[in-house]
Structure formats: structure tokens, C-alpha cells
MIGU-607504 format. One record per residue (C-alpha): z, x, y negated; residue in three letters; residue number from 1. Coordinates in Angstrom, 3 decimals. Layout:
N
          z          x          y   residuo   num
          Z          X          Y       ALA   NUM
...
//
This chain:
360
          z          x          y   residuo   num
    161.478    -57.325   -109.015       MET     1
    162.993    -54.163   -107.530       SER     2
    164.850    -54.074   -104.213       ASN     3
    168.627    -54.339   -104.187       LYS     4
    171.113    -53.610   -101.423       ILE     5
    172.913    -56.615    -99.964       TYR     6
    175.590    -57.014    -97.295       SER     7
    174.245    -59.169    -94.469       VAL     8
    176.021    -60.439    -91.346       ILE     9
    173.846    -59.355    -88.410       THR    10
    176.192    -60.052    -85.512       GLY    11
    179.214    -62.183    -84.634       THR    12
    181.736    -62.227    -81.810       GLY    13
    185.011    -63.879    -80.885       SER    14
    187.666    -64.084    -78.211       TYR    15
    189.346    -67.437    -77.548       ILE    16
    192.168    -67.263    -74.977       PRO    17
    191.791    -69.553    -71.978       SER    18
    195.367    -70.904    -71.917       LYS    19
    195.371    -74.363    -73.506       GLN    20
    198.683    -75.597    -74.917       VAL    21
    198.772    -79.286    -75.810       THR    22
    201.243    -81.100    -78.046       ASN    23
    202.763    -82.622    -74.910       ALA    24
    203.813    -79.117    -73.842       ASP    25
    206.243    -79.047    -76.785       PHE    26
    208.048    -82.202    -75.703       GLU    27
    210.484    -80.072    -73.692       LYS    28
    211.406    -77.976    -76.758       TYR    29
    214.587    -78.323    -78.826       GLU    30
    213.853    -78.331    -82.561       PHE    31
    216.274    -77.590    -85.396       PHE    32
    216.290    -78.027    -89.160       GLU    33
    216.385    -74.975    -91.420       GLU    34
    220.119    -75.673    -91.858       SER    35
    220.671    -75.074    -88.142       GLY    36
    221.253    -78.749    -87.357       LYS    37
    219.540    -79.975    -84.202       LYS    38
    216.910    -82.679    -84.732       ILE    39
    218.033    -85.652    -82.662       GLU    40
    214.742    -87.580    -82.766       LYS    41
    212.837    -87.909    -79.475       PRO    42
    210.590    -84.844    -79.238       THR    43
    207.507    -86.991    -78.607       LYS    44
    208.130    -88.667    -81.944       GLU    45
    208.141    -85.192    -83.542       ILE    46
    204.908    -84.127    -81.831       THR    47
    203.174    -87.415    -82.679       ASP    48
    204.124    -87.016    -86.335       LYS    49
    202.931    -83.412    -86.246       PHE    50
    199.505    -84.522    -84.992       PHE    51
    199.306    -87.222    -87.655       GLU    52
    199.992    -84.665    -90.405       ILE    53
    197.891    -81.745    -89.129       THR    54
    195.213    -83.173    -86.734       THR    55
    196.150    -80.386    -84.269       ILE    56
    196.163    -81.646    -80.670       ALA    57
    196.080    -78.323    -78.835       GLU    58
    195.898    -74.579    -79.348       ARG    59
    195.229    -71.430    -77.304       ARG    60
    197.753    -68.782    -76.255       TYR    61
    196.923    -65.317    -74.971       VAL    62
    197.877    -64.132    -71.477       ALA    63
    201.100    -62.080    -71.211       ASP    64
    199.295    -58.879    -70.221       GLU    65
    197.139    -58.861    -73.377       MET    66
    197.956    -57.503    -76.822       LYS    67
    196.343    -58.130    -80.195       THR    68
    194.185    -55.000    -79.920       SER    69
    192.747    -56.315    -76.638       ASP    70
    191.610    -59.524    -78.335       LEU    71
    190.173    -57.547    -81.248       ALA    72
    188.292    -55.262    -78.861       HIS    73
    186.678    -58.171    -76.980       LEU    74
    185.589    -59.848    -80.221       ALA    75
    184.212    -56.513    -81.452       ALA    76
    182.144    -56.036    -78.306       GLU    77
    180.602    -59.447    -78.837       GLY    78
    179.708    -58.722    -82.450       ALA    79
    178.178    -55.312    -81.632       ILE    80
    176.107    -56.830    -78.827       LYS    81
    175.021    -59.707    -81.066       SER    82
    173.953    -57.290    -83.827       ALA    83
    172.131    -55.100    -81.275       ASN    84
    173.354    -51.881    -82.857       ILE    85
    174.523    -48.532    -81.549       ASP    86
    178.321    -48.556    -81.960       LYS    87
    178.195    -44.861    -82.893       GLU    88
    176.365    -45.781    -86.105       THR    89
    179.289    -47.801    -87.478       LEU    90
    180.636    -46.364    -90.736       ASP    91
    183.851    -48.400    -90.769       TYR    92
    185.950    -50.548    -88.479       ILE    93
    188.333    -52.756    -90.465       ILE    94
    190.818    -54.934    -88.592       VAL    95
    192.616    -57.669    -90.503       ALA    96
    195.983    -58.581    -88.974       ASN    97
    199.563    -59.177    -90.079       ASN    98
    201.803    -58.311    -87.134       PHE    99
    200.143    -55.361    -85.427       GLY   100
    199.914    -55.084    -81.649       ASP   101
    202.387    -57.808    -80.692       THR   102
    203.429    -57.744    -77.030       ARG   103
    204.845    -60.399    -74.737       ALA   104
    207.967    -58.334    -73.976       ASP   105
    208.736    -57.199    -77.529       ASN   106
    208.299    -59.262    -80.691       ARG   107
    208.585    -56.261    -83.025       ALA   108
    205.507    -55.403    -85.085       ALA   109
    203.601    -52.374    -83.775       ASP   110
    201.343    -50.851    -86.423       HIS   111
    201.130    -47.254    -85.152       VAL   112
    198.417    -46.388    -84.597       PRO   113
    196.463    -49.081    -86.417       SER   114
    194.711    -51.804    -84.453       LEU   115
    191.429    -50.417    -85.793       ALA   116
    192.188    -47.035    -84.236       SER   117
    192.972    -48.711    -80.929       LYS   118
    189.798    -50.799    -81.086       VAL   119
    187.710    -47.720    -81.844       LYS   120
    189.262    -45.997    -78.840       GLN   121
    188.717    -49.023    -76.572       LYS   122
    185.087    -49.175    -77.692       LEU   123
    184.722    -45.514    -76.697       GLY   124
    183.288    -44.486    -80.071       ILE   125
    183.024    -40.692    -80.336       VAL   126
    181.761    -40.448    -83.935       ASN   127
    184.581    -39.109    -86.195       PRO   128
    182.701    -40.477    -89.223       GLU   129
    183.506    -44.021    -88.078       THR   130
    186.564    -44.658    -90.245       VAL   131
    189.078    -47.104    -88.745       ALA   132
    191.865    -48.828    -90.654       TYR   133
    193.837    -52.077    -90.857       ASP   134
    194.247    -54.571    -93.674       LEU   135
    197.247    -56.870    -94.162       THR   136
    196.626    -59.764    -96.558       PHE   137
    198.011    -62.895    -94.902       GLY   138
    195.591    -65.434    -93.458       CYS   139
    192.866    -64.409    -95.977       PRO   140
    192.866    -60.874    -94.487       GLY   141
    189.533    -61.079    -92.650       TRP   142
    187.781    -62.451    -95.695       LEU   143
    189.328    -59.733    -97.882       GLN   144
    188.169    -57.104    -95.372       ALA   145
    184.638    -58.478    -95.685       VAL   146
    184.953    -58.154    -99.466       ILE   147
    185.972    -54.498    -99.068       GLN   148
    183.056    -53.944    -96.698       ALA   149
    180.702    -55.439    -99.280       ASP   150
    181.936    -52.913   -101.838       TYR   151
    181.416    -50.028    -99.403       PHE   152
    177.865    -51.168    -98.639       ILE   153
    176.820    -51.863   -102.217       LYS   154
    178.225    -48.523   -103.376       SER   155
    176.002    -46.734   -100.862       GLY   156
    179.004    -45.451    -98.896       ASP   157
    178.161    -47.385    -95.724       ALA   158
    175.305    -49.124    -93.938       SER   159
    177.085    -50.716    -90.956       LYS   160
    180.639    -52.058    -90.861       ILE   161
    182.562    -53.908    -88.164       LEU   162
    185.102    -56.385    -89.597       VAL   163
    187.587    -57.994    -87.213       ILE   164
    190.345    -60.572    -87.596       GLY   165
    192.874    -60.705    -84.738       ALA   166
    196.304    -62.253    -84.368       GLU   167
    198.791    -63.347    -81.715       VAL   168
    200.876    -65.859    -83.642       LEU   169
    202.417    -67.456    -80.559       SER   170
    204.703    -64.425    -80.213       ARG   171
    206.106    -64.506    -83.750       ILE   172
    206.638    -68.266    -84.059       SER   173
    210.135    -69.723    -83.674       ASP   174
    210.221    -72.049    -80.637       PRO   175
    212.948    -74.069    -82.381       HIS   176
    210.929    -74.630    -85.582       ASP   177
    208.441    -77.532    -85.631       ARG   178
    205.967    -75.260    -87.413       ASP   179
    205.528    -73.284    -84.184       CYS   180
    203.083    -76.001    -83.121       MET   181
    200.692    -74.852    -85.864       LEU   182
    200.158    -71.357    -84.565       TYR   183
    197.727    -69.960    -82.022       ALA   184
    196.054    -66.749    -80.850       ASP   185
    192.512    -65.415    -81.130       GLY   186
    190.102    -62.874    -82.580       ALA   187
    186.774    -62.955    -84.369       GLY   188
    184.441    -60.231    -85.635       ALA   189
    181.258    -59.634    -87.568       VAL   190
    178.916    -56.717    -88.136       VAL   191
    177.809    -56.315    -91.747       LEU   192
    174.717    -54.254    -92.483       GLU   193
    173.048    -53.016    -95.642       ALA   194
    169.709    -54.747    -96.207       LYS   195
    167.208    -54.183    -99.018       GLU   196
    165.692    -57.296   -100.559       SER   197
    163.953    -58.427   -103.718       THR   198
    165.630    -61.835   -103.325       LYS   199
    169.398    -62.374   -103.113       PRO   200
    170.637    -62.494    -99.505       ILE   201
    173.938    -62.022    -97.730       GLY   202
    177.063    -61.873    -99.865       ILE   203
    176.208    -63.065   -103.374       LEU   204
    179.668    -63.040   -104.997       ALA   205
    183.338    -63.075   -104.138       HIS   206
    186.621    -63.986   -105.790       LYS   207
    190.257    -63.176   -104.982       THR   208
    193.578    -64.129   -106.561       ARG   209
    197.225    -63.362   -105.727       SER   210
    199.976    -65.682   -106.978       ASP   211
    203.042    -63.659   -106.111       THR   212
    205.473    -64.315   -108.979       LEU   213
    206.447    -67.841   -107.967       HIS   214
    204.820    -68.176   -104.555       HIS   215
    205.444    -64.947   -102.592       ALA   216
    208.202    -66.668   -100.612       GLY   217
    206.200    -69.612    -99.312       LEU   218
    205.523    -67.658    -96.119       LEU   219
    208.017    -65.051    -94.942       LEU   220
    209.901    -63.724    -91.942       MET   221
    213.275    -65.204    -91.026       GLY   222
    215.696    -65.855    -88.168       LYS   223
    215.403    -68.706    -85.691       SER   224
    216.524    -72.137    -86.880       TYR   225
    218.598    -72.312    -83.690       ASN   226
    221.949    -70.722    -84.640       PRO   227
    222.570    -69.925    -80.960       ASP   228
    219.219    -68.270    -80.331       PHE   229
    219.761    -65.563    -77.698       GLU   230
    218.168    -62.801    -79.762       LYS   231
    219.793    -63.547    -83.074       GLY   232
    218.258    -60.608    -84.941       ASP   233
    214.657    -61.463    -84.074       ASP   234
    212.490    -62.502    -87.005       LEU   235
    209.901    -65.264    -86.950       PHE   236
    207.203    -66.548    -89.281       LEU   237
    208.687    -69.146    -91.637       LYS   238
    206.887    -71.452    -94.036       MET   239
    207.736    -73.762    -96.918       ASN   240
    205.103    -76.253    -95.800       GLY   241
    205.463    -78.810    -98.580       ARG   242
    205.168    -76.328   -101.446       ARG   243
    202.376    -74.426    -99.685       LEU   244
    200.401    -77.652    -99.225       TYR   245
    200.705    -78.472   -102.934       GLN   246
    199.860    -74.912   -103.968       TYR   247
    196.716    -74.928   -101.824       ALA   248
    195.534    -78.266   -103.210       LEU   249
    196.056    -77.125   -106.797       GLU   250
    194.494    -73.671   -106.534       THR   251
    191.995    -73.331   -103.662       VAL   252
    189.365    -75.725   -105.098       PRO   253
    189.560    -73.916   -108.443       GLN   254
    189.148    -70.505   -106.774       ALA   255
    186.112    -71.695   -104.803       ILE   256
    184.565    -73.147   -107.964       LYS   257
    185.112    -69.853   -109.796       ALA   258
    183.344    -68.017   -106.958       CYS   259
    180.435    -70.467   -107.006       LEU   260
    180.069    -69.998   -110.764       GLU   261
    180.177    -66.226   -110.359       LYS   262
    177.200    -66.468   -107.980       SER   263
    175.360    -69.011   -110.171       ASN   264
    175.540    -71.498   -107.310       THR   265
    176.057    -75.230   -107.727       ASP   266
    178.102    -77.106   -105.152       ILE   267
    175.033    -79.192   -104.276       THR   268
    173.331    -76.021   -102.978       GLU   269
    176.106    -75.399   -100.432       ILE   270
    175.247    -76.471    -96.882       THR   271
    178.541    -75.460    -95.243       LYS   272
    182.108    -74.882    -96.408       VAL   273
    183.878    -72.607    -93.930       LEU   274
    187.546    -72.712    -94.845       ILE   275
    190.650    -71.266    -93.228       HIS   276
    192.159    -73.925    -91.009       GLN   277
    195.909    -74.273    -90.930       ALA   278
    196.051    -78.046    -91.287       ASN   279
    193.160    -80.466    -90.926       GLY   280
    194.505    -82.998    -93.420       LYS   281
    195.092    -80.253    -95.988       MET   282
    191.530    -78.974    -95.628       ASP   283
    190.183    -82.511    -96.060       ASP   284
    192.192    -82.839    -99.269       ALA   285
    191.007    -79.424   -100.529       ILE   286
    187.382    -80.360    -99.881       LEU   287
    187.778    -83.679   -101.688       LYS   288
    189.302    -81.952   -104.709       ARG   289
    186.568    -79.303   -104.702       LEU   290
    183.792    -81.874   -104.958       TYR   291
    185.811    -83.855   -107.516       ALA   292
    185.618    -80.812   -109.808       LEU   293
    181.882    -81.523   -109.905       TYR   294
    182.413    -85.290   -110.369       ASP   295
    181.211    -85.926   -106.807       ILE   296
    183.292    -88.611   -105.065       LYS   297
    182.185    -87.975   -101.497       GLU   298
    181.423    -84.605    -99.881       SER   299
    178.272    -84.388    -97.721       PRO   300
    178.841    -85.451    -94.137       GLU   301
    179.389    -82.501    -91.800       GLY   302
    179.685    -79.926    -94.593       VAL   303
    183.051    -78.618    -93.311       MET   304
    183.072    -77.657    -89.589       PRO   305
    186.527    -77.918    -88.048       MET   306
    188.174    -76.153    -85.106       THR   307
    191.853    -76.557    -85.997       VAL   308
    192.266    -79.662    -83.841       GLY   309
    191.658    -77.732    -80.614       THR   310
    192.266    -74.088    -81.570       LEU   311
    195.176    -74.374    -84.013       GLY   312
    195.827    -71.882    -86.805       ASN   313
    194.783    -68.380    -85.723       THR   314
    195.299    -66.836    -89.171       SER   315
    192.774    -64.034    -89.811       VAL   316
    190.772    -64.974    -86.723       ALA   317
    189.980    -68.517    -87.892       THR   318
    186.919    -67.877    -90.071       LEU   319
    185.089    -65.267    -87.953       PRO   320
    185.724    -67.353    -84.819       THR   321
    184.398    -70.483    -86.521       LEU   322
    181.313    -68.586    -87.681       LEU   323
    180.690    -67.164    -84.208       ASP   324
    180.962    -70.580    -82.563       LEU   325
    178.377    -71.958    -84.985       ILE   326
    176.001    -69.000    -84.653       MET   327
    176.241    -69.054    -80.829       LYS   328
    175.450    -72.777    -80.662       GLY   329
    178.936    -73.724    -79.432       GLU   330
    179.188    -76.360    -82.179       MET   331
    175.778    -78.033    -81.780       PRO   332
    176.417    -80.501    -84.601       GLU   333
    176.542    -77.562    -87.026       HIS   334
    173.932    -74.912    -87.825       GLN   335
    173.479    -72.198    -90.414       ILE   336
    169.770    -71.696    -90.981       ASN   337
    167.822    -69.120    -92.943       LYS   338
    168.033    -69.916    -96.622       GLY   339
    171.288    -71.868    -96.343       ASP   340
    174.089    -71.119    -98.772       LYS   341
    177.566    -71.083    -97.292       VAL   342
    180.942    -70.666    -98.970       VAL   343
    183.826    -69.038    -97.086       PHE   344
    187.392    -69.523    -98.353       ALA   345
    190.947    -68.808    -97.248       SER   346
    194.543    -69.169    -98.412       VAL   347
    197.718    -67.678    -97.022       GLY   348
    200.803    -65.511    -97.280       ALA   349
    201.198    -63.668   -100.520       GLY   350
    200.200    -66.190   -101.765       MET   351
    196.589    -65.065   -101.675       ASN   352
    193.334    -66.970   -102.034       ILE   353
    189.800    -65.628   -101.667       ASN   354
    186.248    -66.818   -101.250       ALA   355
    182.696    -65.542   -100.992       PHE   356
    179.286    -67.183   -101.276       VAL   357
    176.758    -66.227    -98.619       TYR   358
    172.974    -66.676    -98.546       GLN   359
    171.717    -66.808    -94.963       ALA   360
//
């Protein structure tokens, strides 16, 4: 059998802010309905119900002096160090994000220059052949950037690519919308390298779908639910949670199954399912439905590592951060060993869904 080129993850890194925000911290908030009517329930009742629905008990927020590009840079440094490569040999730097370089003093999106350009500058990379650009694809952005990197590598266009997911969601969430408790800040990164092998390794197959016709509006930007909000023109991330939940349950398991079939992988070969984490209960339901497609009633114990309960939803940073924590031994109950097959999957604004199967 002749050698083929595969895309292999050789390094991981992440940045998790130190500021812990618990559900109790939201008990001083005033929440409103979409209609603008104030919710008169005791706030603790709201936060308790939120925990029951999502399993999120706390999340991390970034310090005021930091911007999204700072988080991305720190995660990138970790991945480059982990991969033990010369940063000047990188062919691409791709940064997945949705809101640019959000700042504490200005909620407006800042996309000029791109976060990737800023990260390249912060890394001190001189090489002009290191191409830096951003990708906006909702929460599945990091995974989609990895898919693009795989194409670059397998086409022969690149041998080393840095893929980062970074977001500061705390600055674009409406403090008067209960959904603000979902969102958090963070960054994660990987280095992908071209490796020759006679046996399949690295990324085996990937699958993406976009359901825009009827579902593009499930996540969008809108004004605060508080009609008297002091900055009335500011826009915040808004979500139709009920419809999004149902959409995810109906489509994500099918998309993962299609990806597994594309790679000629049976679900019983999968040792870990790394899925975007916006809601712990939703992910549990997705996993159950995935295995049900194979007539398996119970998923293997420990197959789906979870961080959402303590880190919240960090959008594009969720998957690379989760992977880094596992690879660095920060989640000792979970390992990814040589020969393991892992499926990565995400769902988010667009609505977009993607997945890839990875052979360690």
C-alpha cells in the first residue's frame, strides 16, 4: 500500500480565563421576556431552573484589559509549544470567531484587521508566506476551519497549519436575557501537520450542512429585552432556544452518522464523542439519539467528555479547549490514545452542523 498524506493534530493549546462566574452571581440581575415585560419570579428560581435545564453551574469571563485576540494568541502559543514546531514554518493561521476583537469598553464588532493577522503579529512571525485569515461560521467555526486546513494539507498546499477558536461571548450577551447565563469566554488551538502513512491516521472524513432556509433566524443579533436599556441601539446575541434544541436533536445525530459512514466507521469503533457544548441536557439527548440510530439503547460510559457545567458555552473555543484539556491530562478520567477513533461535532448559528472523524 502506497503512502498517503493525512492531516494530524500534533499540538494543542487553550486559554481559560481565571474569573469564575457562578449562577448565584446572576441573582442580582433583572431579567425580561422578549416582549419587554419584566419577569417577576424570584431570580434564584430562574437560576435554579436554568441549571436544571442546562447543567451549567459556572462559567469563565475574561479580564477587562483583554480582547479576543489576546486569548487567541495565548492558546496559539500553547499549541505551537505542544507541537514543538518553529512558528515561522506555519503555512496558515486560521482563527474561527464570530464577533471579532470585542473590547470591554465597546461592544461593536472589530474585524479589521482580522484576528488571525493580530495573532500572527503577537506571535512575532516574520514569514510573509504564513497566510492569516478569519472564518465566521457560528459555533461550528473552529471545526469548519479544521476542515479547510485538511483540504489545504491534502492538496499539497500546506504542511503546517495553526487553527484557533476564540470568543468573548460575555460582552455580546444581554444582561437582561436569561440566555446570558449560557455564554462564556475562552480560546483553544491546534496545530495540524501533514503526515505520510500507509494506514489511515488523523482526519479520515468530514461532513458539513447548512440549513438556512427555515433556520437562519434561530440565532441572531437583537436589542436588549429591557426596553429601558441605557444603550438602546446596542445589539446582543439572541436565540430561539426551543426551536434550536429541537433542530439539534433532529439533525445533529444524522449528520454525525453520515460522517461516520463516509469514513467507513461504525459507532462501536468510536472511543470519544467530542461535541460542541451549549447545553448539557441537549448534548445528552443528541448522544442518545445518535446511538439509537444504530439500535444501541445505552451509549458507552464516559464516551462524551463534558466541560459545559463549569466552563459554559464558549462557542468556537469549546472543542479545541476540550481537546487540549484531555491531551494535557486535565481531565484524568478521559484519554485519547494512539489508535483511538474520535468523532468531533458542532452545531450553531446559520444554522450549521459539521463533524469529522479522527484516528489518533
